C-alpha positions as CSV (number, residue, x, y, z in Angstrom):
1,M,-55.5,-29.9,-6.4
2,S,-56.8,-30.9,-3.1
3,E,-54.4,-32.3,-0.5
4,S,-56.2,-35.6,-0.4
5,K,-55.7,-36.2,-4.1
6,Q,-52.0,-37.2,-5.0
7,S,-50.6,-35.9,-8.2
8,P,-50.2,-38.6,-11.0
9,Y,-46.7,-37.5,-11.3
10,M,-46.0,-38.8,-7.8
11,Q,-47.4,-42.3,-8.5
12,G,-45.6,-45.2,-10.0
13,L,-42.5,-43.0,-11.0
14,E,-40.1,-43.7,-8.4
15,K,-36.2,-43.9,-8.8
16,N,-35.0,-47.2,-9.8
17,A,-31.8,-48.8,-11.0
18,A,-33.0,-48.2,-14.7
19,N,-33.6,-44.4,-14.3
20,Y,-31.2,-43.1,-11.6
21,V,-27.5,-43.4,-10.9
22,P,-25.6,-41.4,-8.3
23,L,-23.4,-38.9,-10.2
24,T,-19.7,-39.5,-9.9
25,P,-16.7,-38.5,-12.1
26,L,-15.4,-42.0,-11.8
27,T,-17.5,-42.9,-14.8
28,F,-15.5,-40.4,-17.0
29,I,-12.4,-42.4,-17.2
30,E,-14.5,-45.6,-17.7
31,R,-16.2,-44.0,-20.8
32,S,-13.1,-42.5,-22.3
33,A,-11.2,-45.9,-22.0
34,Y,-14.1,-47.7,-23.6
35,I,-14.6,-45.3,-26.5
36,Y,-11.0,-44.0,-27.1
37,P,-8.9,-46.8,-25.6
38,D,-5.9,-46.1,-27.8
39,R,-5.8,-42.3,-27.5
40,V,-3.1,-40.6,-25.5
41,A,-4.3,-39.8,-22.0
42,V,-1.2,-38.8,-20.1
43,V,2.2,-37.5,-21.3
44,H,5.1,-37.1,-18.8
45,G,8.5,-36.9,-20.1
46,K,9.4,-40.1,-21.9
47,R,6.3,-42.0,-20.5
48,S,2.9,-41.9,-22.0
49,Y,-0.4,-43.8,-21.3
50,T,-3.4,-44.3,-23.3
51,W,-6.9,-43.9,-21.7
52,R,-6.9,-47.8,-21.7
53,E,-3.6,-48.0,-19.8
54,S,-4.6,-45.2,-17.4
55,Y,-7.9,-46.8,-16.6
56,T,-6.1,-50.0,-15.9
57,R,-3.6,-48.4,-13.7
58,A,-6.4,-46.8,-11.8
59,R,-8.1,-50.1,-11.5
60,R,-4.9,-51.8,-10.2
61,L,-4.4,-48.9,-7.7
62,G,-7.8,-49.3,-6.4
63,S,-7.6,-53.1,-6.0
64,A,-4.2,-52.7,-4.4
65,L,-5.6,-50.3,-1.8
66,R,-8.6,-52.5,-1.1
67,Q,-6.1,-55.4,-0.5
68,L,-4.5,-53.1,2.1
69,G,-7.7,-52.6,3.9
70,V,-8.6,-49.3,2.6
71,G,-12.3,-49.1,2.1
72,K,-15.4,-46.7,2.3
73,G,-14.7,-43.5,4.3
74,D,-11.1,-44.1,4.7
75,T,-8.5,-41.4,3.9
76,V,-5.6,-41.8,1.5
77,A,-3.4,-38.7,1.6
78,V,-0.9,-38.0,-1.3
79,V,2.1,-35.7,-1.6
80,L,2.7,-35.6,-5.2
81,N,3.6,-33.3,-8.1
82,N,1.6,-33.2,-11.4
83,T,2.6,-36.8,-12.6
84,P,0.5,-39.7,-14.0
85,E,0.4,-41.1,-10.4
86,M,-1.3,-38.1,-9.0
87,F,-3.8,-38.3,-12.0
88,E,-4.2,-41.9,-11.4
89,C,-5.0,-41.3,-7.7
90,H,-8.0,-39.2,-8.5
91,F,-9.7,-42.3,-9.8
92,G,-7.9,-45.1,-8.2
93,V,-8.5,-43.9,-4.5
94,P,-12.2,-43.2,-4.8
95,A,-12.7,-46.4,-6.7
96,C,-12.3,-48.3,-3.6
97,G,-14.6,-46.1,-1.7
98,A,-11.9,-44.0,-0.1
99,V,-11.4,-40.3,0.1
100,L,-8.5,-38.5,-1.7
101,N,-6.6,-36.0,0.4
102,T,-4.2,-34.2,-1.8
103,V,-1.6,-32.3,0.4
104,N,0.1,-29.0,-0.7
105,T,3.6,-30.0,-1.5
106,R,4.9,-26.5,-0.2
107,L,3.8,-27.2,3.4
108,D,6.1,-27.5,6.4
109,A,6.4,-30.8,8.4
110,E,4.3,-29.5,11.1
111,A,1.2,-28.5,8.9
112,V,1.5,-31.9,7.2
113,A,1.6,-33.7,10.4
114,F,-1.7,-32.0,11.4
115,I,-3.4,-32.8,8.3
116,L,-2.4,-36.5,8.5
117,N,-3.8,-36.7,11.8
118,H,-7.0,-34.6,11.3
119,G,-7.8,-36.4,8.1
120,E,-6.8,-39.8,9.8
121,A,-5.0,-40.9,6.6
122,K,-4.7,-44.6,6.5
123,V,-2.3,-44.5,3.6
124,L,0.1,-41.9,2.5
125,I,1.5,-41.9,-1.0
126,T,4.6,-39.4,-1.3
127,D,7.1,-38.4,-3.9
128,R,10.7,-38.9,-3.1
129,E,11.4,-35.3,-3.6
130,Y,9.5,-34.6,-0.3
131,A,11.3,-37.4,1.6
132,R,12.9,-35.1,4.2
133,I,9.9,-33.2,5.1
134,M,7.5,-36.2,5.0
135,K,9.9,-38.2,7.3
136,K,9.7,-35.5,9.9
137,A,5.8,-35.2,9.4
138,I,5.3,-38.8,10.1
139,E,7.5,-38.8,13.3
140,L,5.5,-35.7,14.3
141,A,2.1,-37.5,13.5
142,Q,3.1,-40.5,15.5
143,R,1.2,-42.7,13.3
144,P,3.0,-46.0,13.1
145,D,0.0,-47.7,11.7
146,M,0.0,-45.5,8.5
147,I,1.0,-47.3,5.4
148,V,3.7,-45.2,3.3
149,I,4.1,-45.6,-0.4
150,D,7.0,-44.0,-2.3
151,V,6.7,-42.6,-5.9
152,D,10.0,-42.6,-7.7
153,D,9.4,-40.5,-10.7
154,P,11.9,-41.1,-13.5
155,E,11.7,-37.4,-14.3
156,Y,13.0,-36.5,-10.7
157,S,16.7,-36.9,-10.3
158,G,17.3,-34.8,-7.1
159,P,17.7,-35.9,-3.7
160,G,15.2,-37.9,-1.5
161,D,15.2,-41.4,0.1
162,R,12.6,-43.9,-0.2
163,I,10.8,-43.7,3.2
164,G,7.9,-46.1,2.4
165,S,7.5,-49.8,2.9
166,L,6.4,-50.2,-0.7
167,D,7.1,-48.5,-4.2
168,Y,4.1,-47.3,-6.1
169,E,4.8,-49.5,-9.2
170,A,5.2,-52.4,-7.0
171,L,1.8,-51.6,-5.2
172,L,0.1,-51.5,-8.7
173,A,1.6,-55.0,-9.4
174,T,-0.3,-56.3,-6.5
175,G,-3.7,-54.9,-7.8
176,S,-5.9,-56.6,-10.4
177,A,-6.4,-55.0,-13.7
178,E,-10.0,-56.4,-13.7
179,F,-11.0,-54.4,-10.5
180,E,-14.5,-52.9,-10.7
181,F,-14.8,-49.3,-9.6
182,E,-17.0,-49.0,-6.5
183,Q,-19.5,-46.4,-7.5
184,P,-20.9,-44.3,-4.5
185,A,-24.2,-45.5,-3.1
186,D,-25.0,-41.9,-2.6
187,E,-23.6,-39.0,-4.8
188,W,-23.4,-37.2,-1.5
189,D,-20.7,-39.5,-0.4
190,A,-17.3,-37.7,0.1
191,I,-14.8,-37.9,-2.8
192,S,-11.9,-35.7,-1.6
193,L,-10.5,-33.8,1.2
194,N,-8.7,-30.4,0.5
195,Y,-7.2,-28.2,3.4
196,T,-7.4,-24.5,3.3
197,S,-5.8,-21.9,5.7
198,G,-9.0,-20.2,6.5
199,T,-8.9,-17.6,9.0
200,T,-7.0,-19.4,11.7
201,G,-3.5,-21.0,11.8
202,N,-4.7,-24.6,11.8
203,P,-6.2,-25.5,8.3
204,K,-9.7,-26.5,7.7
205,G,-10.6,-29.7,5.9
206,V,-12.9,-29.1,3.1
207,V,-15.1,-32.0,2.0
208,Y,-16.1,-32.6,-1.5
209,H,-18.8,-35.1,-2.7
210,H,-19.2,-37.1,-5.9
211,R,-21.9,-34.9,-7.2
212,G,-20.0,-31.7,-7.0
213,A,-16.9,-33.2,-8.4
214,Y,-19.0,-34.5,-11.4
215,L,-20.9,-31.2,-12.0
216,N,-17.8,-29.0,-11.8
217,A,-15.8,-31.4,-14.0
218,M,-18.4,-30.9,-16.6
219,S,-19.0,-27.2,-15.9
220,N,-15.3,-26.6,-16.6
221,I,-15.9,-27.8,-20.1
222,V,-19.0,-26.0,-20.8
223,S,-18.2,-22.6,-18.9
224,W,-14.9,-22.4,-20.7
225,G,-15.9,-23.9,-24.0
226,M,-13.4,-26.6,-24.2
227,P,-13.5,-28.7,-27.4
228,P,-13.3,-32.5,-27.2
229,H,-9.9,-33.8,-26.9
230,S,-8.2,-30.7,-25.7
231,V,-4.5,-30.9,-24.8
232,Y,-4.2,-29.6,-21.1
233,L,-1.0,-28.6,-19.6
234,W,-0.7,-29.1,-15.9
235,T,0.8,-25.7,-14.8
236,L,-2.0,-25.8,-12.0
237,P,-1.1,-28.0,-8.9
238,M,-3.3,-31.0,-8.8
239,F,-3.2,-30.7,-5.1
240,H,-5.0,-27.5,-5.2
241,C,-8.8,-28.0,-5.1
242,N,-8.0,-31.3,-7.1
243,G,-6.6,-29.2,-9.7
244,W,-9.8,-27.1,-9.8
245,C,-11.5,-30.6,-10.8
246,F,-9.6,-30.7,-14.1
247,A,-8.3,-34.3,-13.5
248,W,-11.9,-35.4,-13.9
249,T,-12.6,-32.6,-16.6
250,M,-9.9,-34.0,-18.8
251,A,-11.4,-37.5,-18.4
252,A,-14.7,-36.3,-19.5
253,N,-13.1,-34.4,-22.2
254,A,-11.0,-37.6,-23.4
255,G,-8.2,-35.1,-23.9
256,I,-4.4,-35.3,-23.1
257,N,-2.9,-34.3,-19.8
258,V,0.6,-33.0,-20.2
259,C,2.1,-33.3,-16.7
260,L,4.6,-30.7,-15.5
261,R,6.5,-31.3,-12.2
262,R,7.5,-27.6,-11.8
263,V,6.4,-24.4,-13.2
264,D,9.0,-22.8,-15.6
265,P,8.1,-20.3,-18.4
266,R,10.7,-22.0,-20.6
267,L,9.4,-25.6,-19.8
268,I,5.7,-24.4,-20.3
269,F,6.5,-22.9,-23.8
270,D,8.4,-26.0,-24.9
271,A,5.5,-28.2,-23.8
272,I,3.0,-26.0,-25.5
273,R,5.1,-26.1,-28.8
274,D,5.8,-29.9,-28.5
275,H,2.4,-31.2,-27.6
276,G,0.2,-28.8,-29.1
277,V,-1.2,-27.7,-25.7
278,T,-4.5,-25.9,-26.1
279,H,-5.5,-25.1,-22.5
280,Y,-3.8,-24.5,-19.1
281,C,-4.8,-22.9,-15.8
282,G,-2.9,-20.9,-13.0
283,A,-2.5,-18.1,-10.7
284,P,-1.8,-14.7,-12.0
285,I,2.0,-15.4,-11.6
286,V,1.9,-18.0,-14.0
287,H,0.5,-15.8,-16.7
288,S,2.7,-12.9,-15.7
289,M,5.8,-15.2,-15.9
290,L,4.8,-16.3,-19.5
291,A,3.8,-12.5,-20.5
292,N,7.3,-11.3,-19.6
293,A,9.3,-14.2,-21.0
294,P,11.7,-13.6,-23.8
295,E,9.9,-13.5,-27.1
296,E,12.2,-16.0,-28.7
297,W,10.7,-18.6,-26.2
298,R,7.4,-18.4,-27.8
299,K,8.7,-19.0,-31.5
300,G,6.9,-21.8,-33.3
301,I,3.7,-21.3,-31.3
302,N,1.1,-20.5,-33.9
303,H,-2.0,-22.2,-32.6
304,K,-4.7,-20.7,-30.2
305,V,-3.8,-21.2,-26.5
306,S,-6.5,-20.6,-23.9
307,G,-5.8,-20.0,-20.2
308,L,-7.8,-19.8,-17.0
309,V,-6.6,-17.3,-14.3
310,A,-7.8,-17.2,-10.8
311,A,-6.6,-17.5,-7.1
312,A,-6.2,-13.7,-6.7
313,P,-7.6,-11.0,-8.7
314,P,-5.5,-10.6,-11.7
315,P,-3.5,-7.3,-12.1
316,A,-4.7,-5.7,-15.4
317,A,-1.1,-5.8,-16.6
318,V,-1.3,-9.6,-16.5
319,I,-4.5,-9.7,-18.7
320,E,-3.2,-7.0,-21.0
321,G,0.3,-8.8,-21.2
322,M,-1.3,-12.2,-22.2
323,A,-3.5,-10.5,-24.8
324,K,-0.5,-8.9,-26.4
325,I,1.2,-12.3,-26.8
326,G,-2.1,-13.8,-28.4
327,F,-3.1,-16.0,-25.3
328,D,-6.9,-16.1,-24.8
329,I,-7.2,-15.5,-21.0
330,T,-10.5,-16.1,-19.1
331,H,-10.9,-15.0,-15.5
332,V,-12.7,-17.4,-13.0
333,Y,-13.3,-17.1,-9.3
334,G,-13.9,-19.4,-6.6
335,L,-12.4,-20.9,-3.4
336,T,-11.5,-24.2,-2.0
337,E,-15.1,-24.5,-0.7
338,T,-16.4,-24.2,-4.1
339,Y,-14.4,-26.8,-5.9
340,G,-12.2,-24.2,-7.2
341,P,-13.9,-22.2,-9.9
342,A,-17.6,-21.6,-9.4
343,A,-17.9,-18.1,-11.3
344,V,-16.5,-17.0,-14.6
345,C,-16.2,-13.6,-16.4
346,A,-18.2,-14.8,-19.3
347,K,-17.1,-12.7,-22.3
348,H,-19.3,-10.8,-24.8
349,D,-18.5,-10.5,-28.5
350,E,-19.1,-6.8,-28.4
351,W,-16.3,-6.4,-25.9
352,R,-13.7,-7.2,-28.7
353,A,-14.6,-3.9,-30.3
354,L,-13.6,-1.9,-27.4
355,P,-10.0,-0.5,-26.8
356,L,-7.8,-3.2,-25.0
357,A,-7.7,-1.0,-21.7
358,E,-11.6,-1.4,-21.5
359,Q,-11.4,-5.0,-22.3
360,V,-9.0,-5.6,-19.7
361,T,-11.2,-3.8,-17.0
362,L,-14.3,-6.0,-18.1
363,N,-12.3,-9.3,-18.2
364,G,-10.7,-8.7,-14.9
365,R,-14.1,-9.0,-12.9
366,Q,-15.1,-12.2,-10.9
367,G,-18.3,-12.5,-13.0
368,V,-21.2,-14.6,-12.9
369,R,-22.1,-18.2,-11.9
370,Y,-20.7,-21.3,-13.4
371,H,-23.1,-23.4,-15.4
372,A,-23.5,-25.9,-12.7
373,Q,-23.6,-23.4,-9.9
374,E,-27.1,-22.3,-8.8
375,G,-26.0,-18.8,-7.5
376,I,-23.6,-16.1,-6.9
377,S,-24.6,-12.9,-5.2
378,V,-23.4,-9.8,-3.3
379,L,-25.3,-9.6,-0.1
380,D,-25.3,-7.5,3.1
381,P,-24.1,-10.1,5.6
382,A,-26.2,-8.5,8.4
383,T,-29.4,-8.5,6.5
384,M,-28.8,-11.1,3.8
385,E,-30.3,-8.8,1.3
386,P,-28.7,-8.3,-2.2
387,V,-26.8,-5.0,-2.7
388,P,-28.0,-2.6,-5.4
389,W,-26.5,-3.2,-8.6
390,D,-24.7,0.2,-8.7
391,G,-21.0,-0.9,-8.7
392,E,-20.5,1.2,-5.4
393,T,-22.5,-0.5,-2.6
394,M,-20.2,-3.1,-0.8
395,G,-21.4,-6.5,0.3
396,E,-20.0,-9.9,0.8
397,I,-19.8,-12.6,-2.1
398,M,-21.9,-15.5,-1.3
399,F,-22.5,-18.6,-3.3
400,R,-25.1,-21.4,-3.3
401,G,-25.7,-24.5,-5.3
402,N,-24.1,-27.9,-6.3
403,L,-20.6,-26.4,-6.4
404,V,-20.4,-25.9,-2.6
405,M,-18.6,-28.2,-0.3
406,K,-20.3,-30.7,2.0
407,G,-18.6,-28.8,4.9
408,Y,-15.5,-28.7,7.0
409,L,-14.3,-32.0,8.5
410,K,-14.9,-32.5,12.2
411,N,-15.8,-28.8,12.4
412,P,-19.7,-28.3,12.7
413,A,-19.5,-24.8,14.1
414,A,-17.4,-23.4,11.3
415,T,-19.6,-25.3,8.7
416,E,-22.8,-23.9,10.2
417,E,-21.3,-20.3,10.4
418,S,-20.1,-20.5,6.6
419,F,-23.7,-21.5,5.6
420,R,-25.5,-19.0,7.6
421,G,-28.9,-17.7,6.0
422,G,-28.6,-20.6,3.3
423,W,-25.6,-19.1,1.4
424,Y,-22.0,-19.9,1.6
425,H,-20.2,-16.7,2.9
426,T,-16.7,-16.3,1.0
427,G,-15.6,-13.5,3.3
428,D,-14.6,-11.5,0.1
429,L,-16.0,-8.0,-0.2
430,A,-17.4,-6.9,-3.6
431,V,-19.9,-4.7,-5.5
432,M,-22.4,-5.8,-8.1
433,Q,-22.0,-4.0,-11.2
434,P,-25.0,-2.8,-13.3
435,D,-24.7,-5.5,-15.8
436,G,-24.8,-8.2,-12.9
437,Y,-21.1,-9.0,-12.9
438,V,-19.4,-9.2,-9.6
439,K,-16.3,-7.2,-8.9
440,I,-14.3,-7.8,-5.7
441,K,-13.2,-4.8,-3.8
442,D,-11.4,-6.1,-0.7
443,R,-11.0,-9.2,1.5
444,S,-12.6,-9.3,4.9
445,K,-10.4,-12.3,5.6
446,D,-6.9,-11.8,6.6
447,I,-5.7,-14.3,4.0
448,I,-2.7,-13.6,1.7
449,I,-3.0,-15.3,-1.5
450,S,0.7,-15.8,-2.8
451,G,1.2,-17.6,-6.1
452,G,-2.3,-19.1,-5.8
453,E,-1.5,-20.5,-2.3
454,N,-3.3,-19.4,0.8
455,I,-1.2,-17.9,3.7
456,S,-2.8,-17.3,7.2
457,S,-1.6,-14.1,8.6
458,I,-2.3,-15.5,12.1
459,E,0.1,-18.3,11.4
460,V,2.9,-16.0,10.3
461,E,2.1,-13.6,13.3
462,D,2.3,-16.6,15.7
463,A,5.8,-17.3,14.3
464,L,6.9,-13.8,14.6
465,Y,5.6,-13.6,18.3
466,K,8.0,-16.6,19.2
467,H,11.0,-14.2,18.7
468,P,12.1,-12.9,22.0
469,A,12.5,-9.3,20.7
470,V,9.0,-9.0,19.3
471,M,6.6,-7.1,21.3
472,A,3.8,-6.9,18.7
473,A,3.4,-8.0,15.2
474,A,0.8,-7.8,12.4
475,V,0.9,-9.2,8.9
476,V,-0.9,-8.0,6.0
477,A,-0.7,-8.7,2.2
478,L,1.9,-6.5,0.1
479,P,1.0,-6.4,-3.5
480,D,3.7,-8.0,-5.7
481,D,4.2,-8.0,-9.4
482,K,5.3,-11.6,-9.4
483,W,3.5,-13.3,-6.8
484,G,0.2,-11.3,-6.7
485,E,0.5,-10.8,-3.0
486,V,3.3,-11.7,-0.3
487,P,3.4,-11.5,3.4
488,C,4.4,-8.0,4.8
489,A,5.1,-7.9,8.5
490,F,5.0,-4.9,10.8
491,V,7.1,-5.6,14.0
492,E,7.2,-3.6,17.3
493,L,10.3,-4.6,19.3
494,R,10.5,-4.8,23.1
495,E,11.9,-1.7,24.5
496,G,15.7,-1.9,24.8
497,V,15.9,-4.8,22.5
498,E,17.3,-4.9,19.1
499,A,16.8,-7.2,16.1
500,T,17.7,-7.0,12.4
501,V,15.6,-7.7,9.4
502,E,18.0,-10.8,8.8
503,Q,17.4,-12.1,12.2
504,I,13.7,-12.0,12.0
505,V,13.7,-13.7,8.5
506,A,16.0,-16.4,9.6
507,H,13.6,-16.9,12.8
508,C,10.6,-17.2,10.6
509,R,12.5,-19.7,8.2
510,E,12.8,-22.0,11.2
511,H,9.0,-22.1,11.9
512,L,7.3,-21.6,8.5
513,A,7.3,-22.9,5.0
514,G,9.6,-20.7,2.7
515,F,6.6,-19.1,0.9
516,K,5.0,-17.9,4.1
517,V,8.2,-16.1,5.4
518,P,7.4,-12.3,5.2
519,K,9.1,-10.7,2.2
520,K,9.0,-7.4,3.9
521,I,9.7,-6.5,7.5
522,V,9.0,-3.1,8.8
523,F,10.1,-2.0,12.3
524,G,8.2,0.5,14.3
525,E,5.2,1.0,16.8
526,V,2.1,-1.0,15.4
527,P,-1.0,1.2,15.5
528,K,-3.7,-0.1,18.1
529,T,-7.1,0.9,19.1
530,S,-7.7,2.1,22.8
531,T,-8.3,-1.5,23.8
532,G,-5.1,-2.7,22.3
533,K,-6.4,-4.2,19.1
534,I,-4.0,-3.8,16.2
535,Q,-5.6,-1.6,13.4
536,K,-4.8,-3.8,10.4
537,F,-6.8,-1.5,8.0
538,V,-4.1,1.1,8.6
539,L,-1.3,-1.1,7.9
540,R,-3.2,-2.4,4.6
541,E,-3.1,1.2,3.5
542,K,0.7,1.4,4.1
543,A,1.3,-1.8,2.5
544,K,-0.6,-0.6,-0.8
545,S,2.4,1.8,-1.4
546,T,5.9,0.4,-0.6
547,A,7.1,4.0,-0.9
548,S,5.3,4.8,2.3
549,F,7.7,2.9,4.3
550,E,10.7,2.7,2.4
């Protein structure tokens, strides 16, 4: 067709209100409340809410926040457990045009203060359990204008004062049950902000848009094969990549959210039995705890239970252990920057005929793209060419598509670098196997994934260097049966100065959150190049076998 003649498909077929609406997961809860108003949506201890009630509470929250002056582009930070309030925030906060910032409840006050300031939180909603840390974080942030709201969960009876100006339930009471959700004018608008450790001490703010949240919520259902009205147990923290988008997924599924404040294998089995839980997610440690729990705890569970495993490559023993207790485990892979899972180790029926050991090997791979993701590949980062499908040639895993973040908040340089060549660079080294499935071989980033949470080795090293006896320090991942990986510190002391393991650990506890404190301290000269650069690859080899430095 000549350039002068316009295609008939370009004439009189423009977008309009009748044929185009920006995608947003906010519509999921509206739909479920409309169709299934009396179905149970959320269960938490003695509390339960139907879809009508959950939608109403989310509307009240959006209305109340609007009356506090929160609007489009403002940030609402939340430090909450897996409770109904956290679920409601995933709808009520963006319903008034704001951006939801779910903060890791395991962080120390300094890290939280950084996040509150960097994200410019206008409102903070926090559970009473974290009052001590949050009070210090608020002081460090020096944000007297920030409105603080307390959540006093009836299921929590531990210590913790109310530090806010208003209680969450009192806040909802000020909102209107008839509040209309503000739909995004553009599906590219930000819906949430998630901080990841990255490769530096200060976390980077990963921004999600409404379109990606909508598509990954749906992709979770399709790629996992979730039936309608599934019963989902919240073993995965909702603060982590917005619970891998499963808060929005469950609204689309019109299922039941069974809340859990803390991960405990006995509580998990009780919940599965009592509520008929069909699905749950978690890091390898969660599945390992279940596989190794006493058999009597599983009595009475006779229905099919499906689990997703991700965060760190699951040890073969975990997949095998879950298979032996009858749980159907699917391996997914992704990062904070990809809305959580964006790849899945899609299973084939013929695998079931193979010996269990072979099934475990096949199911332990990172796999292929999610339905709503456009591409996952292993590329040579220098040439940006795909590596051969030989299972041997290493390259970097890269993603492209709708399940990739908008970018890093206030960090255009990092955003540009991560999108170099038109792909998102994960920093994970892998091979492409002959069947087109991706398999991780190593990590190019110095990130330690412990119990599903990222730990920056640089942050831990910075804390170690603050000790007056430390001359040099390097932190690498130490394989751990329980947590997957834990920090292992190699420490070189100053000449003529002594320090004990206990002293180093105590020092770290003063500067780091508990889960970031090294679980192993090894004293000795730290290997360096001729230019003084620490040879971490040598230390990684040592850490692979604890016997090498016992």
